[in-house]
Kinemage of the C-alpha trace (Angstrom):
@kinemage 1
@onewidth
@group {chain A} dominant
@subgroup {mainchain}
@vectorlist {calphas} color= white
{ca unk a 1} P 0.000 0.000 0.000
{ca unk a 2} L 2.774 2.455 0.924
{ca unk a 3} L 4.538 1.789 -2.386
{ca unk a 4} L 1.326 2.461 -4.327
{ca unk a 5} L 0.698 5.734 -2.492
{ca unk a 6} L 4.282 6.869 -2.977
{ca unk a 7} L 4.065 5.946 -6.660
{ca unk a 8} L 0.851 7.969 -7.029
{ca unk a 9} L 2.474 11.048 -5.453
{ca unk a 10} L 5.560 10.551 -7.601
{ca unk a 11} L 3.484 10.236 -10.777
{ca unk a 12} L 0.704 12.791 -10.193
{ca unk a 13} L 2.356 15.167 -7.705
{ca unk a 14} L 0.323 17.684 -5.696
{ca unk a 15} L -3.159 16.522 -6.860
{ca unk a 16} L -2.433 12.977 -5.621
{ca unk a 17} L -1.084 14.372 -2.367
{ca unk a 18} L -4.287 16.404 -1.937
{ca unk a 19} L -6.526 13.366 -2.468
{ca unk a 20} L -4.567 11.048 -0.203
{ca unk a 21} L -4.355 13.457 2.733
{ca unk a 22} L -8.073 14.260 2.417
{ca unk a 23} L -8.951 10.575 2.759
{ca unk a 24} L -6.551 10.152 5.686
{ca unk a 25} L -7.941 13.182 7.530
{ca unk a 26} L -11.421 11.638 7.387
{ca unk a 27} L -10.042 8.651 9.297
{ca unk a 28} L -8.496 6.125 6.894
{ca unk a 29} L -5.112 5.113 8.375
{ca unk a 30} L -2.561 6.117 5.750
{ca unk a 31} L 1.151 7.031 6.192
{ca unk a 32} L 0.707 10.790 5.713
{ca unk a 33} L 3.873 11.799 7.545
{ca unk a 34} L 5.891 9.553 5.236
{ca unk a 35} L 4.153 10.990 2.159
{ca unk a 36} L 4.915 14.554 3.249
{ca unk a 37} L 8.560 13.694 3.887
{ca unk a 38} L 8.786 12.024 0.457
{ca unk a 39} L 7.141 15.082 -1.114
{ca unk a 40} L 9.877 17.202 0.490
{ca unk a 41} L 12.511 14.891 -0.936
{ca unk a 42} L 10.895 15.209 -4.379
{ca unk a 43} L 10.986 19.005 -4.038
{ca unk a 44} L 14.732 18.888 -3.332
{ca unk a 45} L 15.138 16.917 -6.576
{ca unk a 46} L 13.070 19.431 -8.552
{ca unk a 47} L 10.196 16.994 -9.170
{ca unk a 48} L 7.569 19.014 -7.264
{ca unk a 49} L 6.945 22.646 -6.340
{ca unk a 50} L 7.248 23.525 -2.629
{ca unk a 51} L 4.241 25.861 -2.467
{ca unk a 52} L 1.977 23.533 -4.456
{ca unk a 53} L 2.910 20.643 -2.173
{ca unk a 54} L 2.314 22.598 1.071
{ca unk a 55} L -0.923 24.054 -0.325
{ca unk a 56} L -2.242 20.691 -1.530
{ca unk a 57} L -1.361 18.869 1.710
{ca unk a 58} L -2.776 21.623 3.924
{ca unk a 59} L -5.978 22.088 1.919
{ca unk a 60} L -6.623 18.353 1.599
{ca unk a 61} L -6.163 17.798 5.323
{ca unk a 62} L -8.455 20.698 6.184
{ca unk a 63} L -11.157 19.395 3.846
{ca unk a 64} L -11.016 15.938 5.465
{ca unk a 65} L -11.014 17.414 8.976
{ca unk a 66} L -14.056 19.551 8.185
{ca unk a 67} L -15.873 16.468 6.877
{ca unk a 68} L -15.137 14.651 10.152
{ca unk a 69} L -16.325 17.620 12.199
{ca unk a 70} L -19.518 17.908 10.106
{ca unk a 71} L -20.266 14.197 10.528
{ca unk a 72} L -19.960 14.566 14.305
{ca unk a 73} L -21.896 17.843 14.465
{ca unk a 74} L -24.772 17.206 12.073
{ca unk a 75} L -24.765 13.451 11.606
{ca unk a 76} L -27.617 12.916 14.030
{ca unk a 77} L -28.281 10.255 16.675
{ca unk a 78} L -27.735 7.331 14.279
{ca unk a 79} L -24.198 8.482 13.519
{ca unk a 80} L -23.483 9.136 17.193
{ca unk a 81} L -24.678 5.621 18.034
{ca unk a 82} L -22.483 4.146 15.304
{ca unk a 83} L -19.484 6.162 16.506
{ca unk a 84} L -20.132 4.950 20.026
{ca unk a 85} L -19.868 1.380 18.742
{ca unk a 86} L -16.562 2.150 17.000
{ca unk a 87} L -15.142 3.715 20.171
{ca unk a 88} L -16.403 0.916 22.398
{ca unk a 89} L -19.344 2.556 24.165
{ca unk a 90} L -21.329 5.754 24.552
{ca unk a 91} L -19.187 6.492 27.618
{ca unk a 92} L -16.040 6.351 25.453
{ca unk a 93} L -17.492 8.889 23.044
{ca unk a 94} L -18.532 11.120 25.940
{ca unk a 95} L -15.009 10.884 27.388
{ca unk a 96} L -13.554 11.911 24.017
{ca unk a 97} L -16.019 14.806 23.809
{ca unk a 98} L -14.916 15.932 27.286
{ca unk a 99} L -11.278 15.804 26.185
{ca unk a 100} L -12.058 17.812 23.045
{ca unk a 101} L -13.762 20.477 25.192
{ca unk a 102} L -10.964 20.503 27.783
{ca unk a 103} L -8.125 20.660 25.247
{ca unk a 104} L -9.913 23.248 23.117
{ca unk a 105} L -8.002 24.976 20.339
{ca unk a 106} L -4.483 23.923 21.378
{ca unk a 107} L -5.648 20.291 21.404
{ca unk a 108} L -6.972 20.640 17.870
{ca unk a 109} L -3.719 22.312 16.786
{ca unk a 110} L -1.431 19.655 18.264
{ca unk a 111} L -3.450 16.738 16.849
{ca unk a 112} L -3.103 18.149 13.344
{ca unk a 113} L 0.606 17.448 13.127
{ca unk a 114} L 2.276 16.216 16.325
{ca unk a 115} L -0.292 13.683 17.557
{ca unk a 116} L -1.941 13.173 14.185
{ca unk a 117} L -3.306 9.646 14.854
{ca unk a 118} L -5.773 11.306 17.272
{ca unk a 119} L -6.840 13.901 14.695
{ca unk a 120} L -9.827 12.130 13.083
{ca unk a 121} L -11.257 11.228 16.506
{ca unk a 122} L -10.841 14.793 17.772
{ca unk a 123} L -12.616 16.038 14.618
{ca unk a 124} L -15.627 13.824 15.325
{ca unk a 125} L -15.610 14.530 19.063
{ca unk a 126} L -15.355 18.292 18.470
{ca unk a 127} L -18.426 18.050 16.260
{ca unk a 128} L -20.484 15.950 18.661
{ca unk a 129} L -19.430 18.172 21.570
{ca unk a 130} L -20.629 21.256 19.712
{ca unk a 131} L -17.233 22.965 19.721
{ca unk a 132} L -17.715 26.259 17.792
{ca unk a 133} L -17.023 25.678 14.103
{ca unk a 134} L -15.203 28.971 13.506
{ca unk a 135} L -12.746 28.170 16.307
{ca unk a 136} L -12.312 24.619 15.050
{ca unk a 137} L -11.629 25.955 11.536
{ca unk a 138} L -9.042 28.476 12.800
{ca unk a 139} L -7.041 25.914 14.800
{ca unk a 140} L -7.439 23.339 12.040
{ca unk a 141} L -6.013 25.649 9.357
{ca unk a 142} L -3.157 26.730 11.627
{ca unk a 143} L -2.276 23.161 12.578
{ca unk a 144} L -2.564 21.557 9.137
{ca unk a 145} L -0.436 24.149 7.358
{ca unk a 146} L 2.108 24.002 10.185
{ca unk a 147} L 2.307 20.219 9.856
{ca unk a 148} L 2.547 20.282 6.063
{ca unk a 149} L 5.294 22.911 6.151
{ca unk a 150} L 7.270 21.140 8.903
{ca unk a 151} L 7.248 17.625 7.414
{ca unk a 152} L 7.770 18.740 3.820
{ca unk a 153} L 10.664 20.973 4.920
{ca unk a 154} L 12.220 18.122 6.892
{ca unk a 155} L 11.923 15.849 3.849
{ca unk a 156} L 13.485 18.514 1.675
{ca unk a 157} L 16.383 19.035 4.073
{ca unk a 158} L 16.984 15.316 4.774
{ca unk a 159} L 16.096 14.091 1.287
{ca unk a 160} L 18.798 11.408 1.266
{ca unk a 161} L 17.661 9.926 4.612
{ca unk a 162} L 13.877 9.772 4.253
{ca unk a 163} L 13.210 6.411 5.906
{ca unk a 164} L 15.594 7.076 8.813
{ca unk a 165} L 13.889 10.422 9.424
{ca unk a 166} L 10.439 8.795 9.292
{ca unk a 167} L 11.494 6.204 11.895
{ca unk a 168} L 12.876 8.877 14.229
{ca unk a 169} L 9.731 11.009 13.900
{ca unk a 170} L 7.526 7.988 14.640
{ca unk a 171} L 9.462 7.240 17.831
{ca unk a 172} L 9.400 10.910 18.827
{ca unk a 173} L 5.639 11.161 18.325
{ca unk a 174} L 4.963 8.196 20.610
{ca unk a 175} L 7.404 9.531 23.209
{ca unk a 176} L 5.602 12.892 23.233
{ca unk a 177} L 2.214 11.158 23.413
{ca unk a 178} L 3.408 9.132 26.422
{ca unk a 179} L 4.738 12.285 28.095
{ca unk a 180} L 1.447 14.131 27.556
{ca unk a 181} L -0.528 11.163 28.900
{ca unk a 182} L 1.707 11.075 31.984
{ca unk a 183} L 1.218 14.817 32.544
{ca unk a 184} L -2.568 14.554 32.173
{ca unk a 185} L -2.764 11.558 34.511
{ca unk a 186} L -0.491 13.300 37.014
{ca unk a 187} L -2.683 16.403 36.947
{ca unk a 188} L -5.841 14.325 37.426
{ca unk a 189} L -4.207 12.516 40.349
{ca unk a 190} L -3.332 15.837 41.994
{ca unk a 191} L -6.921 17.072 41.560
{ca unk a 192} L -8.250 13.821 43.044
{ca unk a 193} L -5.884 14.036 46.044
{ca unk a 194} L -6.859 17.669 46.723
{ca unk a 195} L -10.546 16.766 46.649
{ca unk a 196} L -9.903 13.837 48.995
{ca unk a 197} L -8.205 16.170 51.506
{ca unk a 198} L -11.099 18.642 51.411
{ca unk a 199} L -13.598 15.867 52.133
């Protein structure tokens, strides 16, 4: 699958990149970080234009994110029930909605590029939670263009070490996710202990 996606980007350039990232932003698990790094490598070789690549990747991601938000916001009870089944239970969806509300704009921003595997779920949860669309759109645009610019630039700079860079970024992303989870759990533990003392 990865080889076919890379071949499509190599053959069709920015339009293929746009289509692939749109599909991934809706929730299909595709190696977008790798594609952006490869696009940067292609730019360094003169096979693709930098601004077209950043524009196509950013716009495609935003379109997919907006579709996910719209599904969560206006999909109705049937969609919410189906999403609950995908997440495990209605309680799981409610927990994700609570996280989307608590994280707000910075949470949307960071899941566009640093913790991107969470992005499609945050899109849906932001919609079901009724997070204001204009705020969602602002943070979405900021995050997606930041991510596209960062990964494409890294690919351009490290064009001869694409796979090594991809491996390092994957490890770094999981390390940051673990650190954030530890911080959130630590904060919740402190809140719990303070409440226990008051009682």
